[in-house]
N, C-alpha and C positions, 0 to 999 in steps of 0.2 A: 504494500499500499503506498502512495506517495507519501502520506503523512509520518510513515513509520520511516521511510528513507530520511525525509526533511528534518526530523527530531533527531537521526542518528548524526546529523551534519551539525547543526547548531539547535541550540536547546531555544523553544518558543519564548515569546517573552509577552504573549496574548493568550489564554487558556481559558476554554469556556468547558467547565464539567456538568455532566446532566446525568440523571438515573434516577430510581425509583426511591422512594422514602426507605430508609434504610440500607442503601445500597455501598453506603462509604465512601459518598460525595466530600464529606466535611474532612475527613481524613485524610483522603488523597491530597486534597487542595492545600491542609496543611503541611504534608510531606513534602510536596512539589514546593510551596511557599517557601518552607527552609531552606529545600537543597538549591533554589535558584533563586534565592533573595528576591521574591515578587510578593506584591502584596495581597491579600487573599479578601474577596467579600461574598459574603452569604445573601444570596437571592433574600431567603426568608425576611432578614432584617430591613432589606431595603425596600419590599413590597407590602409588609404587613405591620403595624403598628406593635412594638412589641416582638417581632417575629413570629416564628411557630403560626398557631392557630388565630394569630391576632387578626382585629379588623383591618381590611383593605387601606393603603393609605392613599391621597388622593392619586388620582392618574397624573396629574402635571407636575407633581412631587417628584413620584417615582420614575417619572419617564426623564424628568431633568436630570435627575440623579443618575440613572443609568447610562444617560448620553455623556456626564460628565466622565464615569468610568471610562466609557468608550473610549473616549478621547484621549485616554494617557497613553503612554508609551508601555507599559509594563502592569500586568493584572492576571490574576485569576480569579474568576467567578463561578459559582459553585450554586445549584439549587434545581428543581425538579419543574420549573417556572418555563412556561412557555410565553404568555402575556408581555408586551415589551421588551424582550430580549432579543429580537431581530438584530438592532443594530450591535449588541457585543458579538450575537454569533457571526456577523456579518465581517466584524474587525478582527475576531482569534484569530490565530494564526495555527492553533489547534484546536479542536473540541473534540472531548473525551467523553463516549458515551458509556457507563458502567451498565453491562447489560449482562453481567455474569451471576445473579442471584437467582433462586427461586424465590416467590413472593413468600413462602413461610420461613424462608432464612433471613429475608429483611426484615419481616416482622419479629423475629427471634430478636436480633440486633436492637429495634426500637424496642422491645419489654426489655432487655438488659439497661440500655441507656435509661429509661423509664425508671427501673427499681434503682438503679445506681445514685440520679439525680433525688428519687423521692428519700433514702435514706441519708444522704447529705444534708437535705434540706430537714427533715425529722432531727435528724443529731444539731443542727444550727437552734433548734427550738428549746426553750427551758419550762422544764418541773410541767405542769397540767395544758402548757401551751401546747405541747406535744400532741395531746389526746383530743383538743378541743378545736381544730381547723377542718372540721368535717368537711365542709363547702369547698376547703381548696384541695383536699385531697380528690373529693368525690367530681371536681370541675378536672382534675390530672386524670383521673381514671378514662372520663367521657374523652379527653384529649388522646387517650391512649388509644381506646377503642376505634377513634375516627381517623388515627393516624393507621392503625391494622387494617381497616377496612379500606383506605385510601392504596394503600401497597398490595391489596388482592382486587383492588380494582383496577389498577394501571397494568398487573399483570393480565389480567383476562379482557383487559380492554372494556371494562363497563364504564362509562362516561358519567354515568347516574351516582357511582360512588366517588371518582375523584375527576376535578377539572383535565387533568393531565395522564393520559391512558400512554402504555407504550405503543401503542400504533400512531398516536399521534405525534409523540417523539420521532418516531420512524421517518414520517410523511414529513416533518420539518426538517430534518438533518439531512433528509435525500438533495436538498436543494445547495448544500455544502461538500458535495462529492470529495475527493481525497484529503480534504483536510481533517474529515472527521475518522477518528480512530474508536472503533466498538471493542470493548474491551468483553470479551466472552467466558473467560474463566479467569481464575486467581491468578493464573500464570501469566495472563495477558497484563494483569496488573501491575505484577511484580515486574517484568520484563521493561513496561514503561519506566518504572521508577530508576531501574538499571540504567535503561538508555539514556536518559536525559541527563545531560551534565551540569554541575553547578555553574554557575554565572561566571566564576573566576575561573575556571578550567577553558572559557571557550576562546577561539581564536579570535584577536581584536580584528 
């Protein structure tokens, strides 16, 4: 694939990472950001108030912020959003599609992340407060259930369960040809990390 050959010659400076919930987008973005010394942006925090399942930010605000990022010479953007992301995909030198996990494995990662975060939150609380925040805990459980439903909906192309399905991602990425690198196994992800060189090791 041309994207693979290009990434062997010189590490890209603008990378867009997309995939299902729990596919490892944030983890890969952090690793590549550290390796290539690139700033990392999560679409959740740009498109929604407070990130995650928060309310959508005003269209003009998020479009302006995404355009500002797209105009920068170096960045990594990760997320499972298609709305308003066309300029980023167009400017990206490499688009990584994480398409290597079954939906139940992605969901298991989401559950582990939820349990870890919930345990940290419980430990921060003191005394009776740990047991009296049932509203918060109930909200988090609903968010978890929604995330699992979206993960399954993405995989089976159920647009009623999630605004972004696997088929929708495939259709959008078909516009960008050889700069799309589709990772269909853990080995593909590992090879990508090995192949991309640190910025300091690139030829001038």
